[in-house]
C-alpha positions in Angstrom: 140.4 55.9 92.3 137.2 53.8 92.5 134.0 55.7 92.3 131.2 53.6 93.8 129.1 56.4 95.1 125.8 57.3 93.4 124.1 60.7 94.0 120.5 59.6 93.6 118.4 57.0 95.3 117.5 55.4 92.0 121.0 54.7 90.8 121.8 51.8 93.1 120.7 48.2 92.9 121.4 47.4 96.6 117.8 46.2 97.1 118.7 43.1 95.0 121.3 42.1 97.6 121.3 40.9 101.2 124.5 40.9 103.2 124.4 38.4 106.0 126.9 38.8 108.9 127.5 36.1 111.4 126.7 37.1 115.0 130.3 37.9 115.9 130.4 40.5 113.1 127.3 42.3 114.2 129.2 45.4 115.1 129.6 46.0 111.3 125.8 46.4 110.8 125.6 50.1 111.5 128.5 50.8 109.1 126.9 48.9 106.3 123.4 50.2 106.8 124.7 53.8 106.8 126.2 53.1 103.4 122.8 51.9 102.2 123.6 48.2 102.2 120.8 45.8 103.3 122.3 43.8 106.2 121.1 41.2 108.6 122.8 39.4 111.5 122.6 35.6 111.7 124.0 33.3 114.3 125.8 30.8 112.2 123.7 27.7 111.7 123.1 26.0 108.4 119.4 26.2 109.1 119.5 30.0 108.9 121.0 29.8 105.4 118.5 27.2 104.3 115.8 29.6 105.3 117.6 32.3 103.2 117.2 30.0 100.2 113.4 30.6 100.4 114.0 34.2 99.5 115.4 33.8 96.0 114.8 37.4 95.0 118.0 38.7 96.7 121.6 37.8 96.0 123.2 36.8 99.3 126.7 37.7 100.4 127.7 36.0 103.6 130.5 37.0 105.9 131.5 34.5 108.6 134.2 34.1 111.2 133.7 30.3 111.7 135.8 27.5 110.5 136.5 26.3 107.0 134.0 23.4 107.2 131.1 25.8 107.5 132.5 27.9 104.7 132.8 24.8 102.4 129.3 23.6 103.2 127.9 27.1 102.4 129.9 27.3 99.2 128.6 23.9 98.2 125.1 25.4 98.5 126.3 28.1 96.0 126.5 30.9 98.5 128.9 33.8 98.2 130.8 33.2 101.5 133.8 35.3 102.8 135.8 34.6 105.9 136.8 37.4 108.2 139.1 37.0 111.2 137.4 37.7 114.4 140.5 39.3 116.0 141.0 42.0 113.4 140.6 45.7 114.2 137.4 47.3 113.0 139.1 49.4 110.4 140.9 46.3 109.0 137.7 44.3 108.8 136.1 47.2 106.9 139.1 47.4 104.6 138.6 43.7 103.7 134.8 43.8 103.6 134.1 47.0 101.5 136.1 45.9 98.4 134.3 42.6 98.4 130.9 44.3 98.5 131.9 46.5 95.5 133.3 43.5 93.6 130.0 41.7 94.2 128.1 44.7 92.7 126.9 46.6 95.7 127.0 50.4 95.7 128.2 52.6 98.6 125.3 55.1 98.7 125.2 57.5 101.7 122.0 59.0 100.3 120.0 55.9 101.2 120.9 54.9 104.7 118.9 52.1 106.3 117.2 51.8 109.7 119.4 50.2 112.4 116.4 48.3 113.7 114.5 47.0 110.7 116.8 47.5 107.7 114.1 49.7 105.9 115.4 52.6 103.7 115.2 55.9 105.7 113.3 58.9 104.6 114.3 62.5 105.2 112.3 64.8 107.5 113.1 68.4 106.3 111.2 70.1 109.1 112.0 68.7 112.5 110.7 71.6 114.6 107.4 70.0 115.6 108.3 66.4 115.2 107.4 64.5 118.4 109.7 61.4 117.7 112.8 63.6 118.1 113.6 64.8 121.6 112.8 68.5 122.0 116.3 69.5 123.1 117.7 67.7 120.0 115.2 69.4 117.6 116.6 72.8 118.6 119.9 71.9 116.9 118.6 70.1 113.8 117.5 71.3 110.4 116.7 67.8 109.1 116.7 64.2 110.2 116.2 60.7 108.9 113.0 58.8 109.6 112.1 55.1 109.4 108.5 54.8 108.2 108.3 51.1 109.3 109.4 51.3 112.9 108.7 55.1 113.5 112.2 55.8 114.6 114.3 59.0 113.9 118.0 59.3 113.2 120.0 62.5 113.1 123.6 63.5 112.5 125.0 63.5 116.0 128.1 62.2 117.8 127.3 58.5 117.2 126.6 59.1 113.5 129.8 61.3 113.2 132.0 58.5 114.8 130.7 55.9 112.3 131.1 58.3 109.4 134.7 59.3 110.5 135.7 55.6 110.6 134.1 55.0 107.2 135.7 58.1 105.7 139.2 57.0 106.9 138.7 53.5 105.5 137.3 54.6 102.2 140.1 57.1 101.8 142.7 54.4 102.5 141.0 52.2 99.9 141.0 55.1 97.5 137.2 55.0 97.0 135.8 58.4 96.0 133.6 60.0 98.6 130.6 62.2 98.1 131.1 65.9 98.8 129.9 67.3 101.1 130.1 64.3 103.3 126.9 64.8 105.5 126.5 68.4 106.3 123.1 68.7 104.5 120.5 66.1 103.4 121.1 64.3 100.2 
C-alpha cells in the first residue's frame, strides 16, 4: 500500500510544483486543490507554456487532451507532459492522474487544501460563530471552516466538499493509497 499522505503542513514539497491542466480537464481542479496540489487551468497554446518558462522556480507537470503533435512539441521544450483521454470517466481520469503526480514527487496532503479561486493554501478558522464571510444559517452547523487569506473566501465541509471527497476516497482506495484517518470530520 502506498502512503503518500503527510500529517503536517510542513512535510510536503508541493509548493515546488505546478500542475497545469488543459481547459478540457478543468473539472479536475477542485479534486487536485483539495489534495493540496497547486493547479492551474490553461487553454492549450504553446504561448501559455512559453510564459510558464519564465517561472523557473516550480517544476511543471502538464496534462493535456490534445494531439500527439502538441505533446511532442512540449516534450521537446523539456516539459513533463501526460496525455489523458477526454472521453474517460472522472474516476478513470483520476486513477491515471494521481499515480503520475505521486511518481513525479507530489504529496497528497488533505491538511493543506487550496483555494478554488486563487490556488492559495487555505487556513483554518476554528471559531466560525461570528465570522461574517460564512452565511449565518451555515455557521450554526459548523465548528470550523477553511479560509483563503488572499481572496477572503470561506470553504466548509458540506455536500459539495463531501461529494468530491467521496470520489477521491473511492479512487485512492482502488489505487491502494493509504488515506488519513479520520478523513475530514475535524480540522487537521
